[in-house]
C-alpha positions as CSV (number, residue, x, y, z in Angstrom):
1,M,100.0,40.5,50.3
2,S,98.1,41.3,47.1
3,F,98.1,44.7,45.4
4,Q,94.5,45.4,46.6
5,D,95.4,44.5,50.2
6,R,98.3,47.0,50.0
7,I,96.0,49.7,48.7
8,K,93.5,49.1,51.5
9,R,96.3,49.3,54.0
10,D,97.6,52.5,52.4
11,I,94.2,54.3,52.8
12,S,94.9,54.9,56.5
13,K,98.6,54.7,56.5
14,V,99.2,57.2,53.6
15,F,96.2,58.9,52.1
16,L,94.3,59.5,55.3
17,D,97.4,60.0,57.5
18,T,96.5,62.9,59.8
19,R,100.2,64.1,59.9
20,F,100.1,64.8,56.1
21,F,96.9,64.8,54.1
22,A,93.9,64.3,56.5
23,E,92.5,65.7,59.7
24,K,90.2,64.3,62.3
25,R,86.6,65.5,61.9
26,T,83.2,64.4,63.0
27,V,80.8,63.5,60.2
28,R,77.0,63.2,60.6
29,Y,75.1,61.2,58.1
30,D,71.7,59.5,58.1
31,E,71.1,60.2,61.8
32,E,74.5,58.7,62.7
33,E,77.6,60.5,64.1
34,Y,81.1,59.3,63.2
35,T,83.4,60.9,65.7
36,D,87.0,61.9,65.0
37,I,87.5,60.0,61.8
38,P,90.4,60.9,59.4
39,V,89.1,62.8,56.4
40,S,90.4,64.9,53.6
41,L,88.0,67.7,52.7
42,Q,89.0,69.7,49.6
43,E,87.2,72.8,48.6
44,V,86.8,73.0,44.8
45,G,85.5,76.5,44.3
46,Q,82.3,78.3,44.0
47,D,79.9,79.1,41.1
48,E,77.1,81.5,40.8
49,R,73.8,79.7,41.4
50,Q,71.6,79.5,38.3
51,P,68.2,80.8,39.4
52,K,65.0,79.1,38.5
53,V,61.9,80.9,37.4
54,D,60.3,82.9,40.3
55,D,63.2,81.9,42.5
56,H,63.8,84.4,45.4
57,A,67.4,83.2,46.2
58,Q,69.3,85.9,44.3
59,G,72.9,86.4,45.3
60,F,73.4,82.8,46.5
61,Y,76.4,80.8,45.4
62,L,77.0,77.1,45.2
63,A,80.3,76.1,46.7
64,G,81.7,72.7,46.2
65,A,83.9,70.3,48.1
66,V,85.1,66.7,47.9
67,L,85.3,64.5,50.9
68,F,87.7,61.6,51.0
69,C,87.4,59.0,53.8
70,A,87.6,55.3,54.5
71,Q,84.3,53.6,53.9
72,S,84.9,51.5,57.0
73,D,85.0,54.8,59.1
74,L,81.4,55.3,58.1
75,S,80.5,51.8,59.1
76,G,80.4,50.7,55.5
77,V,77.8,53.3,54.5
78,M,77.9,55.0,51.1
79,P,76.2,58.4,51.1
80,E,73.4,58.7,48.5
81,Q,72.9,61.4,46.0
82,G,70.5,64.1,47.2
83,T,71.0,63.4,50.9
84,W,72.6,65.7,53.5
85,L,75.9,65.2,55.3
86,E,77.4,67.4,58.0
87,I,81.1,67.9,58.8
88,N,82.4,69.8,61.8
89,S,85.0,72.6,61.6
90,P,88.5,71.9,62.8
91,E,88.6,75.4,64.3
92,A,85.2,75.2,66.0
93,P,84.5,71.5,66.6
94,H,80.9,72.1,67.7
95,F,80.0,73.9,64.4
96,F,78.9,71.7,61.6
97,E,78.8,72.7,57.9
98,R,75.9,71.1,56.0
99,Y,76.4,69.7,52.6
100,R,74.2,68.1,50.0
101,V,75.7,64.9,48.4
102,L,76.0,65.3,44.6
103,S,77.6,61.9,44.1
104,S,79.6,59.2,45.9
105,F,82.0,56.6,44.7
106,C,84.0,53.9,46.5
107,E,87.1,52.2,45.2
108,M,89.0,49.7,47.3
109,G,87.5,51.1,50.5
110,M,88.2,54.8,49.8
111,L,85.1,57.0,49.5
112,K,85.0,60.0,47.3
113,V,81.9,62.1,48.0
114,E,81.2,65.2,45.9
115,L,79.4,67.8,48.0
116,E,77.5,71.1,47.5
117,V,76.8,73.8,50.0
118,T,74.8,77.0,49.4
119,A,76.5,80.1,50.6
120,Q,75.6,83.8,50.5
């Protein structure tokens, strides 16, 4: 077994193991729903939103998160910058948080998707 084959195997057996690093969530993207896939969603903080001229969204903040999942769990799809993605809450499975995709990257089958959500 090659090194790359071992890494691909470890994506689900180690990095996305729901006993340790990941949890089962439902992801909606591009009118498709991917039910109960193992993901790791890491909140990365919040920054005050920089208002534009004549912008009436004062007091809003940009919160960030990074989603890690196997690309195969999204049927090989790579989320595109500027599109929207929804992820359900583990505490309330019927509630979905909506995120805007800032960037996405895939290496050896593991997706890293940087996300942004506007919160008040």
